[in-house]
Phi, psi and omega in degrees: 000138178287118179259006182281341180076183178254130183234105179262107179054035177075011184295321179161180181227147182206158179221148170235121185053039177081359181253140181304141180215165174285157178300320182295319179295318180294318179295320179296317179294321177297317178299321179296316180299317181292319181292328182277350184280156177276316179214096178276151175237133177254112191230180186082287177053031173280085187205173179277185184297317180297319178295321178295318179299316180294320181294316181293319178297322178294318178298319179296318179297323183270353185071031182263206181222157179235142179207139178265150181297337178249023182300323180302319179293312182298319183290335175296318176292317181295326178302320180289322176300321182288324193254338187222175179285136180222132173238117186239155175229179180255160176302323179296315178297319179296318182295319185280322192251335189288120173262351178221130180232131177247111178271128187240123176088173183272168168063030178291328178287343173285317179293322179222093184302332181264021183303312183295305182291328185271345180230300189292319183261001181286146178293145178274168181292164185293339182283349179277117185291308181275117185283355182275133176256122182267126184237130177237154179229125176264120175048062184283353179074203185273351181235069183288157174292141181240135177265158182286325186238295184284162179268162175245125181276119182265136176235118186086167184238281188276154181298333179296337179277348191301313181303317180293318181294319178298314180298318180293321179296317178296324178295317181292325176299328179271002179078021181261151179287158177230156178281188182286130180228174174291340177256132182290151177299328179296318179291322177295320179296320179296319179293316179300319179297317181295321181292320180289338179276354182295145173274324175210106183252154181223132173260127183245132177211166174234126180291351177296332184244005181236147174271172185297322181293323177293321178295320177296322178296321178297316180295326174295322177299316178299317179296320178301314183293329180290350174290340183236336182209195180254123178219146178218166178255152177223089175285137180270133183284146175294171181284187175061034177055036183300317181292326177294317178295323177302317180293321178297316177302319181298312184280340179269330185236342187086002183225165171283184176297175194066052179235140180239161183233018188295336182254023173092350176216167182285135177226130179254127175208110184300335179271309184301320187254026169287117187301319181297315179297318181298319181286311184296329180278349183086003180293317175270137182243007174202143182228139169248111183256129183240122176213085186273341185276332186198173178276093180237109181285159175302143186275358182269164182251339182289142178275133174202161178304120186232133174249128181245127168252100189239161179306153188300336183267009182285138175289124183279356182275055179245192187278000182290146177281318176235133180228123177239124180283133179233157181282162179274124179303140179069357175247302180270337177210156178300151184204158167250124182208170181281132178253123180297328185291333182244343182071025182222168170283146181212147175275127185237130176279135183300137180280333179224058189302134175215190184261028176297148179288137174272164178299317180299318178295318180297317179294323177299320178295319178295314182297331180296340180265003176268142174280156182303331182261008179293120178200133180307144181282000000 
Protein backbone atom coordinates (compact mmCIF):
# COMPACT_ATOMS: atom_id res chain seq x y z
CA UNK A 1 0.00 0.00 0.00
CA UNK A 2 1.23 3.46 -0.83
CA UNK A 3 1.87 5.27 2.45
CA UNK A 4 3.12 8.41 0.85
CA UNK A 5 -0.33 9.97 0.53
CA UNK A 6 -1.36 12.55 -2.03
CA UNK A 7 0.64 15.77 -2.09
CA UNK A 8 -0.74 18.59 -4.23
CA UNK A 9 1.91 21.30 -4.52
CA UNK A 10 3.17 20.41 -1.06
CA UNK A 11 -0.17 21.21 0.57
CA UNK A 12 -0.24 18.06 2.65
CA UNK A 13 -0.89 14.35 2.89
CA UNK A 14 -3.89 12.41 4.10
CA UNK A 15 -5.32 8.91 4.30
CA UNK A 16 -8.77 7.41 4.81
CA UNK A 17 -8.77 3.84 6.15
CA UNK A 18 -5.05 3.65 5.34
CA UNK A 19 -5.49 4.62 1.69
CA UNK A 20 -4.17 7.88 0.23
CA UNK A 21 -6.79 10.60 -0.08
CA UNK A 22 -6.97 14.29 -0.84
CA UNK A 23 -6.86 16.68 2.08
CA UNK A 24 -10.34 17.94 1.27
CA UNK A 25 -11.77 14.41 1.25
CA UNK A 26 -10.03 13.55 4.54
CA UNK A 27 -11.19 16.78 6.18
CA UNK A 28 -14.76 16.19 4.99
CA UNK A 29 -14.74 12.63 6.36
CA UNK A 30 -13.31 13.84 9.67
CA UNK A 31 -16.01 16.49 9.89
CA UNK A 32 -18.68 13.88 9.22
CA UNK A 33 -17.37 11.59 11.97
CA UNK A 34 -17.28 14.40 14.51
CA UNK A 35 -20.71 15.73 13.58
CA UNK A 36 -22.28 12.25 13.81
CA UNK A 37 -20.76 11.41 17.18
CA UNK A 38 -22.60 11.62 20.49
CA UNK A 39 -19.59 12.66 22.57
CA UNK A 40 -16.25 13.31 20.81
CA UNK A 41 -13.01 13.66 22.71
CA UNK A 42 -10.06 15.70 21.43
CA UNK A 43 -6.96 14.23 23.02
CA UNK A 44 -3.20 14.05 22.72
CA UNK A 45 -3.01 17.80 22.13
CA UNK A 46 0.68 17.63 21.29
CA UNK A 47 0.62 20.91 19.43
CA UNK A 48 1.58 24.56 19.58
CA UNK A 49 -0.54 27.40 20.97
CA UNK A 50 -2.42 27.99 17.71
CA UNK A 51 -3.25 24.30 17.42
CA UNK A 52 -4.41 24.14 21.03
CA UNK A 53 -6.67 27.15 20.53
CA UNK A 54 -8.22 25.58 17.45
CA UNK A 55 -8.69 22.21 19.19
CA UNK A 56 -10.37 23.68 22.26
CA UNK A 57 -12.63 25.86 20.13
CA UNK A 58 -13.63 22.78 18.11
CA UNK A 59 -14.39 20.80 21.26
CA UNK A 60 -16.53 23.64 22.58
CA UNK A 61 -18.41 23.85 19.29
CA UNK A 62 -19.08 20.10 19.29
CA UNK A 63 -19.86 19.77 22.99
CA UNK A 64 -16.91 17.42 23.41
CA UNK A 65 -13.99 17.18 25.84
CA UNK A 66 -10.25 17.95 25.71
CA UNK A 67 -7.37 16.10 27.35
CA UNK A 68 -3.59 16.26 26.93
CA UNK A 69 -1.46 13.11 26.76
CA UNK A 70 0.55 14.39 29.78
CA UNK A 71 -2.40 15.77 31.75
CA UNK A 72 -1.81 13.28 34.58
CA UNK A 73 1.66 14.72 35.19
CA UNK A 74 0.53 18.34 35.06
CA UNK A 75 -2.43 17.74 37.33
CA UNK A 76 -0.21 16.15 39.99
CA UNK A 77 1.64 19.46 40.29
CA UNK A 78 -1.59 21.46 40.09
CA UNK A 79 -3.15 19.39 42.87
CA UNK A 80 -0.43 20.57 45.22
CA UNK A 81 -0.90 24.18 44.11
CA UNK A 82 -4.59 23.83 44.94
CA UNK A 83 -4.21 22.05 48.28
CA UNK A 84 -0.88 23.00 49.86
CA UNK A 85 1.73 25.73 50.10
CA UNK A 86 3.93 26.10 47.03
CA UNK A 87 6.84 28.45 46.37
CA UNK A 88 8.03 28.37 42.77
CA UNK A 89 10.67 30.10 40.70
CA UNK A 90 11.53 30.28 37.01
CA UNK A 91 14.44 28.66 35.16
CA UNK A 92 15.97 32.09 34.55
CA UNK A 93 15.89 33.00 38.24
CA UNK A 94 17.34 29.61 39.15
CA UNK A 95 20.14 29.95 36.61
CA UNK A 96 21.13 33.44 37.72
CA UNK A 97 20.66 33.20 41.50
CA UNK A 98 20.78 29.60 42.70
CA UNK A 99 23.97 28.70 44.54
CA UNK A 100 22.45 25.40 45.73
CA UNK A 101 20.34 23.01 43.65
CA UNK A 102 18.63 19.87 44.89
CA UNK A 103 17.65 17.47 42.06
CA UNK A 104 14.89 15.11 43.17
CA UNK A 105 14.02 11.80 41.52
CA UNK A 106 15.13 10.07 38.32
CA UNK A 107 15.01 11.04 34.64
CA UNK A 108 15.25 14.80 35.07
CA UNK A 109 17.42 15.07 31.96
CA UNK A 110 14.61 13.34 30.04
CA UNK A 111 12.15 16.01 31.15
CA UNK A 112 14.64 18.78 30.33
CA UNK A 113 17.54 17.57 28.12
CA UNK A 114 19.36 20.90 28.54
CA UNK A 115 19.10 20.90 32.33
CA UNK A 116 22.86 20.60 32.93
CA UNK A 117 24.15 23.21 30.43
CA UNK A 118 21.24 25.66 30.88
CA UNK A 119 21.04 25.53 34.67
CA UNK A 120 23.63 23.49 36.56
CA UNK A 121 26.71 24.56 34.59
CA UNK A 122 25.50 28.04 33.65
CA UNK A 123 27.29 31.01 35.23
CA UNK A 124 25.53 32.71 38.12
CA UNK A 125 24.73 36.41 38.31
CA UNK A 126 27.24 38.99 39.42
CA UNK A 127 25.44 39.51 42.74
CA UNK A 128 26.37 35.97 43.85
CA UNK A 129 29.63 36.27 45.79
CA UNK A 130 30.62 32.61 45.79
CA UNK A 131 30.76 31.46 42.17
CA UNK A 132 30.46 27.76 42.99
CA UNK A 133 27.06 26.13 42.53
CA UNK A 134 26.51 23.16 44.84
CA UNK A 135 24.33 20.43 43.34
CA UNK A 136 22.83 17.45 45.17
CA UNK A 137 20.64 14.64 43.83
CA UNK A 138 18.10 12.67 45.85
CA UNK A 139 17.51 9.14 44.55
CA UNK A 140 18.60 9.86 40.96
CA UNK A 141 18.17 6.26 39.79
CA UNK A 142 20.27 4.68 37.06
CA UNK A 143 20.33 7.71 34.75
CA UNK A 144 21.55 10.62 36.87
CA UNK A 145 22.07 14.11 35.51
CA UNK A 146 25.72 14.75 34.63
CA UNK A 147 27.55 18.07 34.80
CA UNK A 148 30.32 19.07 32.46
CA UNK A 149 32.79 20.09 35.18
CA UNK A 150 31.65 19.88 38.78
CA UNK A 151 30.34 16.71 40.41
CA UNK A 152 26.86 16.06 41.74
CA UNK A 153 26.61 14.50 45.18
CA UNK A 154 24.01 11.72 45.16
CA UNK A 155 22.05 10.79 48.28
CA UNK A 156 19.98 7.65 47.99
CA UNK A 157 19.65 5.42 44.95
CA UNK A 158 16.31 4.22 43.62
CA UNK A 159 13.16 6.28 43.24
CA UNK A 160 11.36 3.84 45.54
CA UNK A 161 13.46 5.13 48.45
CA UNK A 162 12.52 8.75 47.82
CA UNK A 163 9.48 9.09 50.13
CA UNK A 164 11.43 7.72 53.11
CA UNK A 165 14.50 9.84 52.32
CA UNK A 166 12.40 12.99 51.96
CA UNK A 167 10.60 12.35 55.23
CA UNK A 168 13.89 11.69 57.01
CA UNK A 169 15.46 14.84 55.55
CA UNK A 170 12.57 16.98 56.79
CA UNK A 171 12.87 15.33 60.20
CA UNK A 172 16.58 16.11 60.43
CA UNK A 173 15.96 19.72 59.36
CA UNK A 174 13.60 19.95 62.32
CA UNK A 175 16.10 18.29 64.66
CA UNK A 176 14.07 15.11 65.05
CA UNK A 177 15.54 11.59 65.12
CA UNK A 178 15.04 9.16 62.23
CA UNK A 179 15.03 5.38 61.99
CA UNK A 180 17.37 3.20 60.00
CA UNK A 181 17.45 4.01 56.27
CA UNK A 182 19.57 3.20 53.24
CA UNK A 183 21.04 6.70 53.73
CA UNK A 184 23.00 7.30 56.90
CA UNK A 185 21.88 9.97 59.34
CA UNK A 186 25.32 11.55 58.97
CA UNK A 187 24.80 12.11 55.22
CA UNK A 188 21.31 13.45 55.81
CA UNK A 189 22.64 15.88 58.42
CA UNK A 190 25.35 17.05 56.03
CA UNK A 191 22.77 17.61 53.31
CA UNK A 192 20.44 19.46 55.70
CA UNK A 193 23.31 21.72 56.76
CA UNK A 194 24.25 22.46 53.13
CA UNK A 195 20.65 23.27 52.18
CA UNK A 196 20.22 25.62 55.12
CA UNK A 197 23.47 27.37 54.21
CA UNK A 198 22.23 28.25 50.74
CA UNK A 199 21.73 31.90 49.88
CA UNK A 200 19.23 30.99 47.16
CA UNK A 201 18.33 27.34 46.79
CA UNK A 202 16.17 25.57 44.23
CA UNK A 203 14.54 22.13 44.33
CA UNK A 204 14.04 20.62 40.87
CA UNK A 205 11.66 17.74 40.12
CA UNK A 206 9.59 16.14 37.38
CA UNK A 207 6.07 14.93 38.13
CA UNK A 208 6.61 12.18 35.54
CA UNK A 209 8.50 10.17 38.15
CA UNK A 210 6.90 11.39 41.40
CA UNK A 211 3.48 10.84 42.92
CA UNK A 212 1.35 13.62 44.39
CA UNK A 213 2.32 12.86 48.00
CA UNK A 214 6.04 13.04 47.19
CA UNK A 215 5.51 16.38 45.45
CA UNK A 216 3.61 17.67 48.48
CA UNK A 217 6.48 16.50 50.69
CA UNK A 218 8.91 18.43 48.46
CA UNK A 219 6.85 21.59 48.73
CA UNK A 220 6.83 21.11 52.50
CA UNK A 221 10.63 20.80 52.40
CA UNK A 222 10.86 24.11 50.52
CA UNK A 223 8.62 25.74 53.14
CA UNK A 224 10.77 24.33 55.94
CA UNK A 225 13.93 25.72 54.38
CA UNK A 226 12.39 29.15 53.91
CA UNK A 227 12.21 29.49 57.66
CA UNK A 228 15.99 30.01 57.61
CA UNK A 229 16.99 30.93 54.07
CA UNK A 230 15.55 31.42 50.56
CA UNK A 231 14.39 28.33 48.70
CA UNK A 232 12.01 27.76 45.80
CA UNK A 233 10.73 24.90 43.67
CA UNK A 234 11.17 24.35 39.95
CA UNK A 235 8.88 21.66 38.48
CA UNK A 236 9.89 20.58 34.99
CA UNK A 237 7.13 20.63 32.39
CA UNK A 238 6.33 17.48 30.37
CA UNK A 239 7.05 17.26 26.66
CA UNK A 240 4.69 17.92 23.72
CA UNK A 241 4.11 21.55 24.79
CA UNK A 242 2.02 20.35 27.73
CA UNK A 243 2.60 23.52 29.76
CA UNK A 244 1.76 25.69 26.75
CA UNK A 245 -1.50 23.84 26.18
CA UNK A 246 -2.25 24.14 29.90
CA UNK A 247 -2.01 27.93 29.63
CA UNK A 248 -4.24 27.98 26.56
CA UNK A 249 -6.85 25.90 28.41
CA UNK A 250 -6.66 28.35 31.29
CA UNK A 251 -7.33 31.50 29.32
CA UNK A 252 -9.95 29.90 27.05
CA UNK A 253 -11.97 27.93 29.61
CA UNK A 254 -10.81 28.95 33.08
CA UNK A 255 -9.70 25.37 33.71
CA UNK A 256 -6.81 23.02 32.88
CA UNK A 257 -7.18 20.16 30.42
CA UNK A 258 -9.65 17.36 31.12
CA UNK A 259 -12.43 19.82 30.55
CA UNK A 260 -15.73 19.12 28.79
CA UNK A 261 -18.39 21.26 27.12
CA UNK A 262 -21.28 18.80 26.89
CA UNK A 263 -23.64 20.85 29.05
CA UNK A 264 -23.13 24.14 27.25
CA UNK A 265 -20.33 25.51 29.43
CA UNK A 266 -16.85 24.41 30.42
CA UNK A 267 -16.60 21.83 33.23
CA UNK A 268 -13.35 20.48 34.63
CA UNK A 269 -13.21 17.00 36.13
CA UNK A 270 -9.92 15.01 36.09
CA UNK A 271 -11.83 11.70 36.24
CA UNK A 272 -14.83 12.34 34.00
CA UNK A 273 -12.80 13.88 31.18
CA UNK A 274 -9.82 11.53 31.24
CA UNK A 275 -9.66 10.61 27.54
CA UNK A 276 -8.51 7.04 28.14
CA UNK A 277 -11.34 6.39 30.60
CA UNK A 278 -13.88 8.00 28.26
CA UNK A 279 -12.80 5.83 25.33
CA UNK A 280 -12.34 2.54 27.19
CA UNK A 281 -15.72 2.88 28.92
CA UNK A 282 -17.51 3.62 25.65
CA UNK A 283 -18.56 7.05 26.85
CA UNK A 284 -16.73 8.72 23.97
CA UNK A 285 -17.71 7.45 20.53
CA UNK A 286 -15.27 9.45 18.38
CA UNK A 287 -11.72 10.70 19.01
CA UNK A 288 -9.50 13.33 17.44
CA UNK A 289 -5.90 12.51 18.42
CA UNK A 290 -3.24 15.20 17.96
CA UNK A 291 0.50 14.48 18.14
CA UNK A 292 2.44 16.94 15.99
CA UNK A 293 5.82 16.71 17.75
CA UNK A 294 6.42 12.98 17.42
CA UNK A 295 4.89 9.63 16.54
CA UNK A 296 2.77 8.96 19.63
CA UNK A 297 -0.20 6.61 19.13
CA UNK A 298 -3.39 6.91 21.21
CA UNK A 299 -3.00 5.05 24.55
CA UNK A 300 -6.37 3.30 24.54
CA UNK A 301 -7.13 -0.20 23.26
CA UNK A 302 -10.81 0.08 22.37
CA UNK A 303 -11.68 0.59 18.71
CA UNK A 304 -13.69 3.66 17.80
CA UNK A 305 -13.79 6.15 14.89
CA UNK A 306 -10.48 7.98 15.23
CA UNK A 307 -9.04 10.98 13.41
CA UNK A 308 -5.30 11.46 13.76
CA UNK A 309 -3.39 14.67 13.13
CA UNK A 310 0.13 13.28 13.35
CA UNK A 311 3.71 14.31 12.66
CA UNK A 312 4.75 14.08 9.03
CA UNK A 313 6.92 11.00 9.64
CA UNK A 314 4.10 8.94 11.20
CA UNK A 315 3.21 5.64 9.53
CA UNK A 316 -0.37 5.99 8.26
CA UNK A 317 -1.02 2.24 8.37
CA UNK A 318 -2.55 2.42 11.84
CA UNK A 319 -6.01 1.98 13.26
CA UNK A 320 -7.15 5.54 12.55
CA UNK A 321 -10.03 6.01 10.17
CA UNK A 322 -8.75 9.40 9.00
CA UNK A 323 -5.11 10.42 9.17
CA UNK A 324 -3.81 13.87 8.20
CA UNK A 325 -0.08 14.55 8.30
CA UNK A 326 0.88 17.81 10.02
CA UNK A 327 4.18 19.61 10.44
CA UNK A 328 6.22 19.78 13.63
CA UNK A 329 5.86 23.11 15.46
CA UNK A 330 9.02 25.24 15.48
CA UNK A 331 10.65 22.84 13.01
CA UNK A 332 8.39 22.69 9.96
CA UNK A 333 6.46 25.87 10.69
CA UNK A 334 6.70 28.88 12.99
CA UNK A 335 5.06 28.39 16.36
CA UNK A 336 4.36 29.81 19.79
CA UNK A 337 5.13 27.25 22.47
CA UNK A 338 6.39 26.82 26.02
CA UNK A 339 10.17 26.97 26.46
CA UNK A 340 11.67 24.98 29.34
CA UNK A 341 14.73 27.25 29.42
CA UNK A 342 12.71 30.36 30.24
CA UNK A 343 9.47 28.95 31.67
CA UNK A 344 7.43 31.15 29.35
CA UNK A 345 5.65 31.08 26.00
CA UNK A 346 7.80 32.22 23.10
CA UNK A 347 7.46 32.76 19.36
CA UNK A 348 9.89 30.47 17.54
CA UNK A 349 10.92 30.65 13.90
CA UNK A 350 10.93 27.25 12.21
CA UNK A 351 14.36 25.70 11.86
CA UNK A 352 13.46 23.82 8.65
CA UNK A 353 10.48 25.76 7.40
CA UNK A 354 8.41 24.10 4.68
CA UNK A 355 4.81 24.06 3.54
CA UNK A 356 3.63 21.31 5.90
CA UNK A 357 0.13 21.73 7.26
CA UNK A 358 -0.12 22.98 10.85
CA UNK A 359 -2.57 21.52 13.38
CA UNK A 360 -4.52 24.78 13.41
CA UNK A 361 -4.81 24.70 9.62
CA UNK A 362 -5.88 21.05 9.64
CA UNK A 363 -8.58 21.71 12.25
CA UNK A 364 -9.72 24.72 10.25
CA UNK A 365 -10.18 22.50 7.20
CA UNK A 366 -12.17 19.99 9.26
CA UNK A 367 -14.32 22.70 10.87
CA UNK A 368 -15.11 24.12 7.42
CA UNK A 369 -17.04 20.91 6.68
CA UNK A 370 -19.23 21.26 9.76
CA UNK A 371 -22.61 22.93 9.48
CA UNK A 372 -23.36 25.79 11.89
CA UNK A 373 -25.80 23.58 13.78
CA UNK A 374 -23.57 20.51 13.90
CA UNK A 375 -23.37 19.33 17.48
CA UNK A 376 -23.47 15.79 18.88
CA UNK A 377 -26.92 14.80 20.08
